[in-house]
NULO-752760 format. One record per residue: residue number from 1; residue in three letters; x negated, y negated, z negated of N, C-alpha, C in turn. Coordinates in steps of 0.2 Angstrom, whole numbers, plus 2048, in hexadecimal, padded with zeros to 3 digits. Layout:
% NULO-752760
 num residu n.x n.y n.z ca.x ca.y ca.z c.x c.y c.z
 NUM    ALA   X   Y   Z    X    Y    Z   X   Y   Z
...
% end
This chain:
% NULO-752760
 num residu n.x n.y n.z ca.x ca.y ca.z c.x c.y c.z
   1    MET 7FC 806 800  800  800  800 7FC 7FA 800
   2    SER 7FE 7F4 803  7FA  7EE  803 7FA 7EB 7FD
   3    SER 7F5 7E7 7FB  7F4  7E4  7F5 7F9 7DE 7F4
   4    PHE 7FA 7DD 7ED  7FF  7D8  7EC 7FC 7D1 7EC
   5    SER 800 7CC 7EF  7FF  7C5  7EE 806 7C1 7EF
   6    ASP 806 7BB 7ED  80C  7B8  7ED 80E 7B7 7F5
   7    ASN 809 7B5 7F9  80B  7B4  800 80D 7BA 803
   8    ASN 80A 7C0 801  80C  7C6  804 813 7C8 802
   9    PHE 815 7C7 7FC  81B  7C9  7F9 821 7C4 7FD
  10    VAL 81F 7BE 7FD  824  7B9  801 825 7BB 808
  11    LYS 820 7BE 80B  821  7C0  812 825 7C6 812
  12    LYS 824 7CB 80E  829  7D1  80D 830 7CF 80C
  13    LEU 831 7CA 807  838  7C8  806 83B 7C5 80C
  14    GLY 837 7C2 810  839  7BF  816 83C 7C4 81B
  15    GLU 839 7CA 81B  83A  7CF  81F 83F 7D4 81D
  16    LEU 842 7D3 816  847  7D7  813 84D 7D6 816
  17    ASN 851 7DC 818  857  7DC  81A 85C 7E0 816
  18    ASN 862 7E1 817  867  7E4  813 868 7EB 814
  19    THR 863 7EE 817  863  7F6  818 860 7F9 812
  20    GLN 862 7FF 811  85F  803  80B 858 804 80C
  21    GLN 856 806 812  84E  807  813 84A 801 812
  22    SER 84C 7FB 814  849  7F5  813 848 7F4 80B
  23    ILE 84D 7F4 808  84D  7F3  801 849 7F8 7FD
  24    GLN 84A 7FE 7FE  846  803  7FB 83F 803 7FC
  25    THR 83D 801 802  836  800  804 833 7FB 800
  26    LEU 836 7F5 800  833  7EF  7FC 833 7F1 7F5
  27    SER 838 7F4 7F2  839  7F6  7EB 833 7FA 7E9
  28    LEU 831 7FF 7ED  82C  804  7EB 825 800 7EB
  29    TRP 825 7FB 7F0  81E  7F7  7F0 81E 7F3 7EA
  30    LEU 823 7F0 7E7  823  7EC  7E1 822 7F0 7DB
  31    ILE 825 7F6 7DB  824  7FA  7D5 81C 7FD 7D5
  32    HIS 81A 7FD 7DB  812  7FF  7DB 80E 7FA 7D8
  33    HIS 810 7F4 7D9  80D  7EE  7D7 810 7EB 7D0
  34    ARG 813 7EF 7CC  816  7ED  7C6 812 7E9 7C1
  35    LYS 80B 7E9 7C1  808  7E6  7BD 808 7DE 7BE
  36    HIS 80B 7DD 7C4  80C  7D5  7C6 814 7D4 7C5
  37    SER 817 7D7 7C1  81E  7D7  7C0 821 7CF 7BF
  38    LYS 81D 7CC 7BA  81F  7C5  7B8 81F 7C1 7BF
  39    THR 81A 7C1 7C2  819  7BD  7C9 81E 7BF 7CE
  40    ILE 81F 7C5 7CE  824  7C8  7D3 82B 7C5 7D2
  41    VAL 82D 7C5 7CB  834  7C3  7C9 835 7BB 7CB
  42    GLN 82F 7B8 7C9  830  7B0  7CA 830 7AF 7D2
  43    VAL 82C 7B2 7D6  82C  7B1  7DD 833 7B3 7E0
  44    TRP 835 7B9 7DD  83C  7BB  7E0 842 7B6 7DE
  45    LEU 842 7B3 7D8  847  7AE  7D7 846 7A8 7DB
  46    ARG 840 7A6 7DC  83E  7A0  7E0 841 7A1 7E7
  47    GLU 83F 7A6 7EA  840  7A8  7F1 848 7A9 7F2
  48    MET 84B 7AC 7ED  853  7AD  7ED 856 7A6 7EE
  49    GLN 854 7A1 7EB  857  79A  7EB 856 797 7F2
  50    ARG 851 79A 7F6  850  797  7FC 854 79A 802
  51    VAL 856 7A0 801  859  7A4  806 861 7A2 807
  52    ARG 864 7A3 80C  86B  7A2  80D 86F 7A6 808
  53    ALA 875 7A3 807  879  7A6  801 87B 7AE 803
  54    SER 87C 7B0 809  87E  7B6  80B 878 7BB 80A
  55    HIS 872 7B9 80A  86C  7BD  809 86A 7BE 802
  56    ARG 86D 7BA 7FD  86B  7BB  7F6 86D 7C2 7F3
  57    LEU 873 7C4 7F6  875  7CB  7F4 870 7D0 7F5
  58    THR 86C 7D0 7FB  867  7D4  7FC 861 7D4 7F7
  59    PHE 860 7CE 7F4  85B  7CD  7EF 85D 7D0 7E9
  60    MET 864 7D0 7E7  866  7D3  7E1 866 7DB 7E2
  61    TYR 867 7DD 7E8  866  7E4  7E9 85F 7E7 7E8
  62    LEU 85B 7E3 7EA  853  7E4  7E9 852 7E4 7E2
  63    ALA 854 7DF 7DE  853  7DF  7D7 856 7E5 7D4
  64    ASN 85C 7E7 7D6  85F  7ED  7D3 85B 7F3 7D4
  65    ASP 858 7F4 7DA  854  7FA  7DC 84E 7FA 7D8
  66    VAL 84B 7F5 7D7  844  7F4  7D3 845 7F6 7CC
  67    ILE 84A 7F3 7C9  84C  7F3  7C2 84D 7FB 7C0
  68    GLN 852 7FE 7C4  854  804  7C3 84E 80A 7C4
  69    ASN 84B 809 7C9  845  80E  7CB 83F 80D 7C8
  70    SER 83E 807 7C4  838  806  7C1 838 808 7BA
  71    LYS 83E 80A 7B7  83E  80B  7B0 83A 811 7AE
  72    LYS 839 816 7B2  834  81C  7B0 82D 81A 7B0
  73    LYS 82B 815 7B4  824  812  7B4 823 80E 7AE
  74    GLY 828 80A 7AC  826  805  7A7 82C 800 7A6
  75    PRO 82C 7FC 7A1  832  7F8  7A0 831 7F0 7A3
  76    GLU 82B 7F0 7A6  829  7E9  7A9 82E 7E5 7AC
  77    PHE 831 7E9 7B2  836  7E5  7B6 83D 7E4 7B2
  78    THR 83F 7E9 7AE  845  7E8  7AB 845 7E2 7A6
  79    LYS 83F 7E1 7A3  83E  7DC  79E 83D 7D5 7A2
  80    ASP 839 7D5 7A7  838  7CF  7AA 83E 7CC 7AE
  81    PHE 841 7D1 7B2  847  7CF  7B5 84C 7CC 7B1
  82    ALA 84D 7CE 7AA  852  7CC  7A6 851 7C4 7A4
  83    THR 84B 7C2 7A5  84A  7BB  7A4 84D 7B6 7A9
  84    VAL 84E 7B9 7AF  850  7B5  7B5 857 7B7 7B7
  85    LEU 85A 7BC 7B5  860  7BF  7B8 866 7BA 7B7
  86    PRO 867 7B6 7B1  86C  7B1  7B1 86C 7AC 7B6
  87    ASP 866 7AA 7B8  865  7A5  7BD 866 7A8 7C4
  88    ALA 864 7AE 7C5  865  7B2  7CB 86C 7B3 7CD
  89    TYR 870 7B5 7C7  877  7B6  7C8 87A 7B0 7CA
  90    LYS 878 7AA 7C7  87C  7A4  7C9 87A 7A2 7D1
  91    PHE 874 7A3 7D3  872  7A1  7DA 876 7A6 7DE
  92    ALA 876 7AD 7DD  879  7B2  7E1 881 7B1 7E2
  93    THR 884 7AE 7DD  88B  7AD  7DE 88D 7A6 7E0
  94    LYS 888 7A2 7E0  88A  79B  7E2 88C 79A 7EA
  95    ASP 891 797 7EB  893  796  7F2 894 79D 7F6
  96    ALA 895 7A3 7F2  895  7A9  7F6 89C 7AB 7F7
  97    GLU 89D 7B0 7FC  8A4  7B2  7FD 8A6 7B7 7F7
  98    GLU 8AC 7B8 7F7  8AF  7BC  7F1 8AC 7C3 7F2
  99    LYS 8AB 7C6 7F8  8A8  7CC  7F9 8A1 7CD 7F6
 100    VAL 89D 7C8 7F7  896  7C8  7F4 897 7C7 7EC
 101    LYS 89B 7C3 7EA  89C  7C2  7E2 89E 7C9 7DF
 102    LYS 8A2 7CD 7E2  8A4  7D3  7E0 89E 7D8 7E0
 103    SER 89A 7D8 7E5  894  7DC  7E6 88F 7DB 7E0
 104    VAL 88E 7D4 7DF  88A  7D2  7DA 88C 7D5 7D3
 105    ASP 893 7D4 7D2  896  7D6  7CC 895 7DE 7CB
 106    ARG 895 7E1 7D1  895  7E9  7D0 88E 7EA 7CE
 107    ILE 889 7E7 7D0  882  7E8  7CE 881 7E7 7C6
 108    LEU 885 7E2 7C4  885  7E1  7BC 888 7E7 7B9
 109    GLY 88E 7E9 7BC  892  7EF  7B9 88D 7F5 7B9
 110    ILE 889 7F6 7BE  885  7FC  7BE 880 7FC 7B8
 111    TRP 87D 7F6 7B8  878  7F5  7B2 87B 7F6 7AB
 112    GLU 881 7F4 7AB  885  7F5  7A4 886 7FD 7A3
 113    GLU 889 800 7A8  88B  807  7A8 885 80B 7A6
 114    ARG 87F 80A 7AA  879  80E  7A9 875 80B 7A3
 115    ALA 877 806 79F  874  804  799 86D 801 79B
 116    VAL 86C 7FF 7A1  866  7FB  7A3 865 7F5 79F
 117    TYR 86B 7F1 79E  86B  7EB  79A 871 7EC 795
 118    SER 871 7E9 790  876  7E9  78B 87C 7E6 78E
 119    LYS 882 7E8 78B  888  7E5  78D 889 7DD 78B
 120    HIS 885 7DB 786  885  7D4  784 881 7D0 789
 121    PHE 87C 7D3 78B  878  7CF  790 87B 7CF 797
 122    ILE 87F 7D4 799  882  7D4  79F 888 7CE 79E
 123    GLU 88B 7CE 799  890  7C9  798 88D 7C2 798
 124    GLN 887 7C1 795  884  7BB  795 882 7B9 79D
 125    ILE 880 7BE 7A1  87E  7BC  7A8 885 7BA 7AB
 126    ARG 88A 7BD 7AA  891  7BB  7AD 893 7B4 7AC
 127    LEU 891 7B2 7A6  893  7AB  7A4 890 7A6 7A8
 128    CYS 88A 7A8 7AC  887  7A3  7B0 88A 7A2 7B7
 129    LYS 88F 7A6 7B8  892  7A5  7BE 895 79E 7BF
 130    PRO 894 79A 7C5  896  794  7C6 89E 793 7C5
 131    GLY 8A0 78E 7C1  8A7  78D  7C0 8AA 790 7BA
 132    ALA 8A5 795 7B7  8A8  798  7B0 8A8 793 7AB
 133    THR 8AE 793 7A8  8AF  78E  7A2 8B0 791 79C
 134    SER 8B2 797 79C  8B4  79B  795 8AE 79B 791
 135    VAL 8B0 79A 78A  8AA  79A  785 8AC 7A0 781
 136    PRO 8A7 7A5 780  8A8  7AB  77B 8A9 7A8 774
 137    ALA 8AD 7AC 770  8AE  7AB  76A 8A7 7AA 766
 138    GLU 8A7 7A6 761  8A1  7A6  75D 89F 7AC 75A
 139    THR 8A3 7B0 758  8A1  7B7  755 89E 7BB 75A
 140    ASP 8A0 7BB 761  89D  7BE  766 896 7BC 767
 141    LEU 895 7B5 767  88F  7B3  769 88A 7B4 763
 142    LYS 88C 7B5 75D  888  7B7  757 886 7BE 758
 143    SER 88B 7C2 75A  889  7C9  75A 885 7CA 760
 144    GLN 886 7C6 765  881  7C7  76B 87A 7C5 76A
 145    ARG 879 7C0 766  872  7BE  764 86F 7C3 75F
 146    LYS 873 7C6 75B  871  7CB  756 870 7D1 759
 147    LYS 874 7D3 75E  873  7D9  762 86C 7D9 766
 148    LYS 86B 7D3 769  865  7D2  76D 85F 7D3 769
 149    VAL 85F 7CF 763  85A  7D0  75E 858 7D7 75C
 150    GLU 85E 7DB 75B  85D  7E2  758 85A 7E6 75E
 151    GLU 85C 7E5 764  859  7E8  76A 851 7E7 76A
 152    TYR 84F 7E1 769  848  7E0  768 845 7E3 762
 153    VAL 848 7E3 75D  845  7E7  757 844 7EE 758
 154    VAL 849 7F1 75B  849  7F9  75D 844 7FA 762
 155    THR 843 7F6 767  83E  7F6  76C 837 7F6 769
 156    LEU 836 7F1 764  82F  7F0  761 82E 7F6 75C
 157    LYS 833 7F8 759  832  7FE  754 830 804 758
 158    LYS 833 805 75E  831  80B  762 829 80B 764
 159    LYS 827 805 765  820  804  767 81B 804 761
 160    GLY 81E 805 75B  81A  806  755 819 800 751
 161    PHE 81C 7FA 753  81B  7F4  74F 81F 7F4 749
 162    LYS 81C 7F1 743  820  7F0  73D 823 7E9 73D
 163    VAL 82A 7EA 73E  82E  7E3  73F 832 7E2 738
 164    GLN 831 7DD 735  834  7DB  72F 83C 7D9 731
 165    ASN 840 7DB 72C  847  7DA  72D 848 7D3 72B
 166    ALA 84A 7CE 730  84B  7C7  72E 850 7C6 72A
 167    GLU 856 7CA 72A  85C  7C8  726 85B 7CA 71F
 168    LYS 857 7D0 71E  856  7D2  717 850 7CF 713
 169    SER 84C 7CD 717  845  7CA  714 847 7C3 711
 170    ALA 845 7C2 70B  846  7BB  708 841 7B6 70A
 171    PRO 844 7B0 70B  83F  7AB  70E 83A 7A9 709
 172    PRO 834 7A7 70B  82E  7A6  707 830 7A0 703
 173    THR 82E 7A0 6FC  82F  79B  6F8 82B 795 6F9
 174    LYS 825 796 6FC  821  790  6FD 81C 792 703
 175    ARG 81C 78E 708  818  78F  70E 811 78E 70C
 176    LYS 80C 793 70E  805  792  70C 802 78D 711
 177    LYS 7FD 789 70F  7FA  785  713 7F6 789 717
 178    MET 7F4 785 71D  7F0  789  723 7EA 78B 720
 179    ASP 7E6 787 71C  7E0  788  71A 7E0 78E 714
 180    GLU 7E6 790 712  7E6  795  70D 7E8 79C 710
 181    MET 7EA 79B 716  7EC  7A1  71A 7E6 7A5 71C
 182    PRO 7E6 7AC 71B  7E0  7AF  71E 7E0 7AF 726
 183    SER 7DA 7AF 728  7DA  7B0  730 7DB 7B7 732
 184    LEU 7DC 7B8 738  7DD  7BF  73B 7D7 7C3 73A
 185    ARG 7D1 7C1 73A  7CB  7C4  738 7CB 7C7 731
 186    GLU 7CD 7C2 72C  7CD  7C4  725 7D2 7C9 724
 187    GLU 7D8 7C9 727  7DD  7CD  726 7DB 7D4 729
 188    ILE 7D8 7D4 72E  7D5  7DB  731 7D0 7DE 72C
 189    GLU 7CB 7DA 72A  7C6  7DC  726 7C9 7DF 71F
 190    ALA 7CF 7DC 71D  7D2  7DE  716 7D6 7E4 717
 191    MET 7D7 7E6 71E  7DB  7ED  71E 7D8 7F3 71C
 192    PRO 7DB 7F7 718  7D8  7FD  716 7D5 801 71B
 193    LYS 7CF 804 719  7CB  808  71E 7CD 80F 71E
 194    ASP 7CE 812 723  7CF  819  724 7C9 81D 725
 195    GLU 7C7 821 721  7C0  825  721 7C1 82A 726
 196    THR 7C7 82C 728  7C8  832  72D 7C9 82F 734
 197    GLN 7C9 829 734  7CB  826  73B 7C5 828 740
 198    VAL 7C8 82A 746  7C3  82C  74B 7C0 825 74F
 199    VAL 7BB 826 752  7B8  821  756 7BD 81E 75B
 200    PRO 7BF 818 75B  7C4  815  760 7C1 816 767
 201    ASP 7C6 818 76C  7C5  819  773 7C4 812 776
 202    ALA 7BE 812 77A  7BD  80B  77D 7C2 809 782
 203    GLU 7C4 80E 786  7C8  80D  78C 7CF 80B 789
 204    GLU 7D1 80E 784  7D8  80C  781 7D7 805 77E
 205    LEU 7D2 803 77B  7D1  7FD  778 7D1 7F7 77E
 206    VAL 7CD 7F9 783  7CD  7F4  789 7D4 7F3 78C
 207    LYS 7D8 7F9 78C  7DF  7F8  78F 7E4 7F4 78A
 208    ARG 7E3 7F5 784  7E7  7F1  77F 7E5 7EA 77F
 209    LEU 7DE 7E8 780  7DC  7E1  780 7DF 7DE 787
 210    ALA 7DF 7E2 78C  7E2  7DF  792 7E9 7DE 792
 211    ASP 7ED 7E2 78E  7F4  7E1  78E 7F5 7DB 78A
 212    LEU 7F1 7D9 785  7F2  7D3  781 7F2 7CD 786
 213    GLU 7EF 7CD 78C  7EF  7C8  790 7F6 7C6 793
 214    HIS 7FA 7CB 792  801  7CA  795 806 7CA 78F
 215    SER 804 7C8 789  808  7C8  783 80D 7C2 783
 216    ALA 811 7C1 77E  816  7BC  77E 813 7B5 77E
 217    SER 80D 7B4 77A  80A  7AD  77A 807 7AB 781
 218    SER 806 7B0 786  804  7AF  78C 80A 7AE 791
 219    ASP 810 7AF 78F  816  7AF  794 818 7A8 795
 220    ALA 815 7A6 79B  816  79F  79D 81D 79D 79E
 221    ALA 821 7A2 7A2  827  7A1  7A3 82C 7A0 79E
 222    VAL 82B 7A3 798  82F  7A3  792 82D 79C 78F
 223    ARG 827 79A 78E  825  794  78B 827 78E 78F
 224    GLU 828 78F 796  82A  789  79A 832 788 798
 225    LYS 835 78E 797  83C  78E  796 83E 78A 78F
 226    ILE 839 78C 78A  83A  789  784 839 782 784
 227    ALA 833 780 788  831  779  788 837 775 78C
 228    ALA 83A 778 790  83F  775  794 846 774 791
 229    LEU 847 777 78B  84D  777  787 84F 76F 786
 230    PRO 855 76D 787  857  766  786 856 765 77F
 231    PRO 855 75E 77D  854  75C  776 85B 75D 772
 232    GLU 860 75E 776  867  75E  772 868 764 76E
 233    VAL 864 76A 770  865  770  76D 861 771 766
 234    SER 85D 76C 765  859  76C  75F 85A 765 75A
 235    ASP 85D 760 75D  85E  75A  75A 866 759 758
 236    ILE 868 759 752  86F  759  750 871 752 751
 237    ASN 86D 74D 752  870  746  753 873 746 75A
 238    HIS 872 74A 75E  875  74A  765 87C 74C 765
 239    LEU 87F 74F 75F  886  751  75F 88A 74B 75F
 240    SER 888 746 75C  88C  73F  75C 88E 73D 763
 241    LYS 889 73F 768  88A  73C  76F 88F 740 773
 242    ILE 891 746 770  896  74A  774 89D 747 774
 243    THR 8A0 746 77A  8A6  742  77A 8AC 746 77D
 244    ASP 8AA 74C 780  8AF  750  784 8AE 758 782
 245    LYS 8B3 75C 784  8B2  763  782 8AE 766 787
 246    GLU 8AD 764 78D  8A9  767  792 8A2 766 790
 247    THR 8A0 761 78E  899  760  78B 897 764 785
 248    ALA 89C 764 781  89B  768  77B 89B 770 77C
 249    ILE 89E 772 781  89E  779  783 897 77A 786
 250    LYS 895 776 78A  88E  777  78E 889 777 788
 251    LEU 889 772 784  884  772  77E 884 778 77A
 252    PHE 88A 77B 779  88B  781  775 888 787 778
 253    ARG 888 787 77F  885  78D  782 87D 78C 782
 254    GLN 87B 785 783  874  784  783 871 786 77C
 255    VAL 874 785 777  872  786  770 871 78E 76F
 256    GLU 877 792 771  877  799  770 871 79C 775
 257    ASP 870 799 77B  86B  79C  77F 864 79B 77C
 258    ALA 863 795 779  85D  793  776 85C 798 770
 259    CYS 861 799 76C  860  79D  766 85E 7A5 768
 260    ILE 861 7A7 76E  85F  7AE  770 858 7AE 773
 261    LEU 857 7A9 777  850  7A8  77A 84A 7A8 774
 262    LEU 84C 7A4 76F  847  7A2  76A 846 7A9 766
 263    SER 84C 7AC 764  84C  7B2  760 848 7B7 764
 264    GLU 849 7B9 76A  845  7BD  76E 83E 7BC 76E
 265    TYR 83C 7B5 76F  835  7B3  76F 832 7B4 769
 266    ASN 835 7B3 763  832  7B3  75D 831 7BB 75B
 267    PHE 835 7BF 75D  834  7C6  75C 82E 7C9 760
 268    ARG 82E 7C6 766  828  7C8  76B 821 7C5 768
 269    LEU 821 7BF 765  81B  7BC  762 819 7C0 75C
 270    ASN 81E 7C2 758  81D  7C7  752 81A 7CD 754
 271    ALA 81D 7D0 75A  81A  7D6  75C 813 7D5 75E
 272    GLU 811 7D0 762  80B  7CE  764 806 7CD 75E
 273    LEU 808 7CA 759  804  7C9  753 802 7D0 750
 274    GLU 807 7D4 750  805  7DB  74D 801 7DF 752
 275    GLU 802 7DE 758  7FE  7E2  75D 7F6 7DF 75C
 276    ARG 7F6 7D8 75C  7EF  7D5  75B 7EC 7D8 755
 277    LYS 7EF 7D9 74F  7EC  7DB  749 7EA 7E2 74A
 278    GLN 7EE 7E6 74E  7EC  7ED  74F 7E6 7EE 754
 279    VAL 7E6 7EA 759  7E1  7EA  75E 7DA 7E7 75A
 280    GLY 7DB 7E2 756  7D6  7DF  752 7D3 7E4 74E
 281    LYS 7D7 7E8 74B  7D4  7EE  746 7D1 7F3 74A
 282    ILE 7D3 7F5 750  7D0  7FA  754 7C9 7F7 757
 283    LEU 7C9 7F1 759  7C3  7ED  75B 7BE 7ED 755
 284    TYR 7C0 7EB 74F  7BC  7EB  749 7B9 7F1 748
 285    ASP 7BD 7F7 748  7BA  7FE  747 7B5 800 74C
 286    PHE 7B7 7FD 753  7B3  7FF  758 7AC 7FC 758
 287    LEU 7AC 7F6 756  7A6  7F2  755 7A2 7F5 74F
 288    THR 7A5 7F6 74A  7A2  7F9  744 79F 800 746
 289    CYS 7A2 804 74A  7A0  80B  74C 799 809 750
 290    GLN 79A 805 755  794  803  759 78E 801 755
 291    LYS 78F 7FD 750  789  7FA  74C 786 800 748
 292    GLU 78B 805 746  788  80B  742 784 80F 747
 293    GLN 786 810 74D  782  813  752 77C 810 754
 294    VAL 77C 809 754  776  806  756 771 807 750
 295    VAL 773 806 749  76F  807  744 76C 80F 744
 296    LYS 770 813 746  76E  81A  746 768 81B 74C
 297    GLY 76A 818 751  766  818  757 75F 815 756
 298    GLU 75F 80F 752  759  80C  750 755 811 74B
 299    GLU 758 814 747  755  819  742 751 81E 746
 300    LYS 755 821 74B  752  827  74F 74D 824 753
 301    LEU 74D 81E 755  748  81B  759 741 81A 755
 302    GLN 742 818 74F  73C  817  74A 739 81E 749
 303    GLU 73E 823 748  73B  82A  747 737 82C 74D
 304    SER 73A 82B 753  736  82D  759 730 829 75A
 305    LYS 72F 823 758  729  81F  758 724 822 753
 306    GLN 726 824 74D  721  827  748 71F 82E 74B
 307    ARG 723 832 74E  721  838  750 71C 837 756
 308    LEU 71E 832 75A  719  830  760 712 82E 75D
 309    GLU 712 82A 758  70C  828  755 708 82E 752
 310    LYS 70B 833 74F  708  839  74C 705 83D 752
 311    VAL 709 83E 757  707  842  75D 701 83E 760
 312    GLY 701 837 760  6FB  834  763 6F5 835 75F
 313    VAL 6F6 835 758  6F0  836  754 6ED 83D 755
 314    VAL 6F1 842 755  6EF  849  757 6EC 849 75D
 315    ARG 6EE 846 762  6EB  846  769 6E4 843 769
 316    GLU 6E4 83D 765  6DD  83A  765 6D8 83F 761
 317    GLU 6DA 842 75C  6D6  847  758 6D4 84C 75D
 318    LEU 6D9 84F 761  6D7  854  765 6D2 853 76A
 319    MET 6D3 84C 76D  6CF  84A  772 6C8 849 770
 320    SER 6C7 846 76A  6C1  845  767 6BD 84C 765
 321    HIS 6C1 851 763  6BE  858  762 6BC 85B 769
 322    ILE 6C0 85A 76E  6BE  85C  775 6B8 859 777
 323    ARG 6B7 852 776  6B1  84F  778 6AB 851 774
 324    ASN 6AB 854 76E  6A6  856  76A 6A3 85D 76C
 325    LEU 6A8 861 770  6A6  867  772 6A0 867 777
 326    PRO 69B 86D 777  696  86D  77B 698 86E 783
 327    ASP 694 86B 787  696  86C  78E 693 873 791
 328    LEU 698 877 792  696  87E  794 692 87F 79B
 329    THR 693 87A 79F  690  87A  7A5 688 878 7A5
 330    LYS 686 875 79F  67F  874  79E 67C 879 799
 331    LEU 67F 87E 797  67B  883  793 676 887 797
 332    PRO 670 889 795  66B  88D  798 66E 894 79B
 333    ASP 66A 897 7A0  66C  89D  7A3 66A 8A3 79F
 334    VAL 66E 8A5 79A  66B  8AA  795 66A 8B1 798
 335    GLU 66D 8B2 79E  66C  8B8  7A1 665 8BA 7A4
 336    LYS 661 8B4 7A5  65A  8B5  7A7 656 8B7 7A1
 337    GLY 657 8B6 79B  653  8B8  796 654 8BE 793
 338    LEU 659 8C2 795  65B  8C9  793 656 8CE 796
 339    ALA 654 8D3 792  650  8D9  795 655 8DD 799
 340    PRO 653 8E0 79E  657  8E5  7A2 659 8EB 79F
 341    LEU 65F 8ED 79F  661  8F3  79C 65E 8F9 79F
 342    PRO 65C 8FE 79B  659  905  79D 65D 908 7A1
 343    SER 65B 90C 7A7  65F  910  7AB 660 917 7A7
 344    ALA 664 91B 7AA  666  922  7A7 660 927 7A8
 345    GLY 65C 926 7AD  656  92B  7AE 651 929 7A8
 346    ASP 650 923 7A7  64B  921  7A2 64E 924 79B
 347    LEU 654 923 79A  657  926  793 655 92D 792
 348    PHE 656 931 798  655  939  797 64E 93B 797
 349    SER 64A 936 79A  643  938  79A 640 937 793
 350    GLN 643 933 78F  640  932  789 642 938 784
% end
């Protein structure tokens, strides 16, 4: 498959048509490049706004195919598409024929039936349809936010993170000053040492360090969304400026969306912090192990040097002894000074 780039993806989207083969071919290509899922989703939404209204349904079919067929590979697309689906639904149904709107709603229905996304999230997407004025009950909005937060908690616990229950935990009596709070290094060094712990695997450590580059604190899309929140959602003084029901409803939705967005992001940041602690502990153990091996290596090196010096001394003594031995080539010919042996006849004659 060809390598991924923004321009390459835009070109393929331009060639996309409403046939099953075209959609599945591009879907497989995207799943193959799932490590670029965040970029893919952003480009997909951007290009979706540029095409004609009748072609936006094809973009939704593509997203549906990618989301459902990538679940076995990993949750990247399911999670990243969730951040843009409300806007995408609004664009897909804007100025669209009734038949197109029903098709888009059918996609949402499939996601709900197959539990790709929660019922509350699907309802939230449907609220983004142009012209929708109904406001869900306050209890529904609270349960929706609570449900969304609970889903994130379950996801984090499945990954092995220890997530504190925000409802049951008592608020801190007094916030510690920044200079009194231990640093991440101090927390890691204070962790209990496991004497039976095996040597950390270098490849696993590198992989987890690389994964941290795509963690919540590096999620530019969400950070931009938070930065773009209107001041009305956080400043109570703006309530006095509301003069009609439509403005109040709009602000009500914005506040609820901001609560869900911030709740999700806070849990992701909490998960990232726990992951950084775990990775930091692994890195600390790995460096400690490497230092111990360096010390052992230096000890062995010193032992080898000492042995080499002893062998050198023996060699010098041996060479000195060899140099003091007489030169056999210069010895006199002793055979000439020896008397000849008597013959057998001489022996019998005697």
